[in-house]
N, C-alpha and C positions, 0 to 999 in steps of 0.2 A: 872242609868237606871230609867225610868219613865213610867207612863202607860197612859198619856194623859187625866186623870181625874182631873180636876182642884179642888184644895181644897178651895181656896179662892181668892177674888179680894182684891189685894193689892194696896197701892198708892204710887207713887214715891214722898218722900218728898224734895229730894235735888239732883242736878246733877251738877257734876263738870266735865267739859270736858277740855281735854288737847290734842290738835291736833286730831289724830285718836284713842284716847283712852278716857275712861271717868270712872268716880266713881258714883254709885248710892246708895242713901239711900232710903229704901222702908219701909213704915209702914204696919204692919201686925199684925194677932193675932193668929189664929189656927196654923200656920206653926212654930211659935215661942216657942210652948209648949215643944218640946224636942230639940230645935236647938243646935248645936255646932259649934265650929270654924272648918272651913274646910269643912262643909256640903255642898253637892250640892243642888241648888234651880233652878227650871225651871222658868224662867221669861219670860212669853209669848213664852214659848217654847225654851229658849235659856238657857242651862245649865250653871250657874254661881256659883262661889264659895263664901261661907261667910267668909268675913274677920274680921268683927266686929258684935257685936248685943247687944241689951238690951232688955227689957221686951215688947217693942213696935215697934222696928224696926231692921232692919239689913243692912249691907253694902256689896256691891260686887264691883269688879272691871271688867272693860270691855276692853279687850285687842283690838289691831288694827283689827285683823282678825274678830272678832265679831262686832266691830263697823262698819266695812265696808261691811260686807256681810249679816247683819239682819237689822230689823227695830228698834234696840235698840238705835241708834243714833238719833231718831226721838222723844225719850222720854224727856218730861219736867216735871217740877215740878207740881204736881196734876194729871199726868197721871195715869189711872187706869192699872193694869198689873195681868195677870193670874199667879198665883203661884201653885206649886206643888213641895212637897218634893220628894227625891229619894225614889224610892219604898223599901218598907220593905220586908224583906225575908218572914216575917209570915203574910202578909197581902193579901187581895183578889187582883186578877188581873183583874181589871174590863175594861181596855182599850185595848192597844196593846203595843208592844214593842217599846218605845220611847227612843232615845238616848240623845235628847237635843241637837244634833248637826244640825243646821238648813241647809238644802240644798239649799234654795234660797227664793226669795221674790216674793209673787204673788199681785195681784191687785184685789180688789172687784169690780166687773162689775155691778152686780145688786143684790138687796135684795127684795124677793117677799114673804109677808105673804100669806100662804096658810093653811086654817082651822087653826089648832093649831100649825102649825110649820112655820118656815122662811126658805125659799130657798135662797140660796147664791151661786151666781155664780162668780167663780174666775178664773181670767187668771193666768196660771202657766208658769214658764219659759220653753221654748221648751225642753230645755235637761232633765227636769222633766218629761214631757208628757208619756214618755214611761213606767214609774213606776206606772202609774195611771190606774187602771182598775176598771170596774163596779163592785160594792160592796166590792171593796178593802179598806184598811185603809189608812188614811192620817192625819197628825197632822197639824192643823192650829192655829197658836198662842199658840201652846201648848195643844190644845184641841184635843183629839182623835174623829175623825169624819168618817163617811163612805161615799164613793164616789157613788152617785147613778145614775149619768148622766156624760157622757164625749162627747165634741165636740171640735175637734182639740186641741188647747192648752187651752181649758177652761173645768174646772170641775164644778160639782154642788153638793153641800152637803146641808143637811138639819138639822136644829136646833130644838130641842124639846123645850118647854117654859122654862124648868129649865135651859138649855144651854144657851138660849137666854137672860136669866135674870142674869145668874151667872158667865158669862165670858165676856170678853172684845169685843168678836165678835157681841154680842147684841147691843153694843154701837156704833161699827164702822160704818161708812157710805160709800156709794159707791165712788169709786176712792181711798179709803184708801188702805194703804199696809199692808200685813200680812206675818209672818214667816211661811214658808212651810218645813216641814220633811216627806220625802217619807218613805213609808213602809219599815222598815229595812230588813224584809226578802226577800222583792222584789229586794231591792239592792244588796244584797248578791247572790242572785239568778242569777240576770242580770250580775253581775261581773264574776260569776262562768262561765256562758255560753260563755259570750263575749271573756274571756281568756282562755278558755278550749282548749287544744291541743289534738290531736288525740293520743290516747294511743299506746305505742310501745308493749304493752303486748297482745299476741294473744293466741289462743288456742294452736297452735303449740308450742310457747314458753313456756306454762305452762306444756304440756306433756314433753318436753325435759327436764325440770327442775323438774320432779318427781310430778307434781300436777294432 
């Protein structure tokens, strides 16, 4: 479980691709302070497992499903990546519930500096648009953001100066792709409502059975 609050920008040191899988070696500092084998690290919003580490870098494997369904396959040596450790049980919860399981890939349509903010228009996959609501939460490349405008299959989010400077979203340009994870609570609610069947328990049934 993650929060969408990026801890640091890492740098991809090495990429080894093999068909539809890959292995990444990523340079980092802060997240290595208490790292252990098997730890979960969100890399641009994708939950990956640490299989090796040293004082300056860690290694993760990317399986075919992740390779095909996220922007991870676009990473090269030198690419900057958003990094976040799994949420500590005794820490502050500053973002929103983020699983690290990417739902789809979006496209940056436009970036607009406005006062001290940067507005970003992002085209989202049609199947994710019904999870997007004004003032609702969304995760873009692992960053917890608030949707403040929706138009068909496009959403608009706003970056404060800190987020613009300290995450990969500030570096990305128009037409570049981003990982999208919809709000977890919204997905559960949608699934519940969609699959809900009319209950066979009525008031008469309860009375007949002593309730």
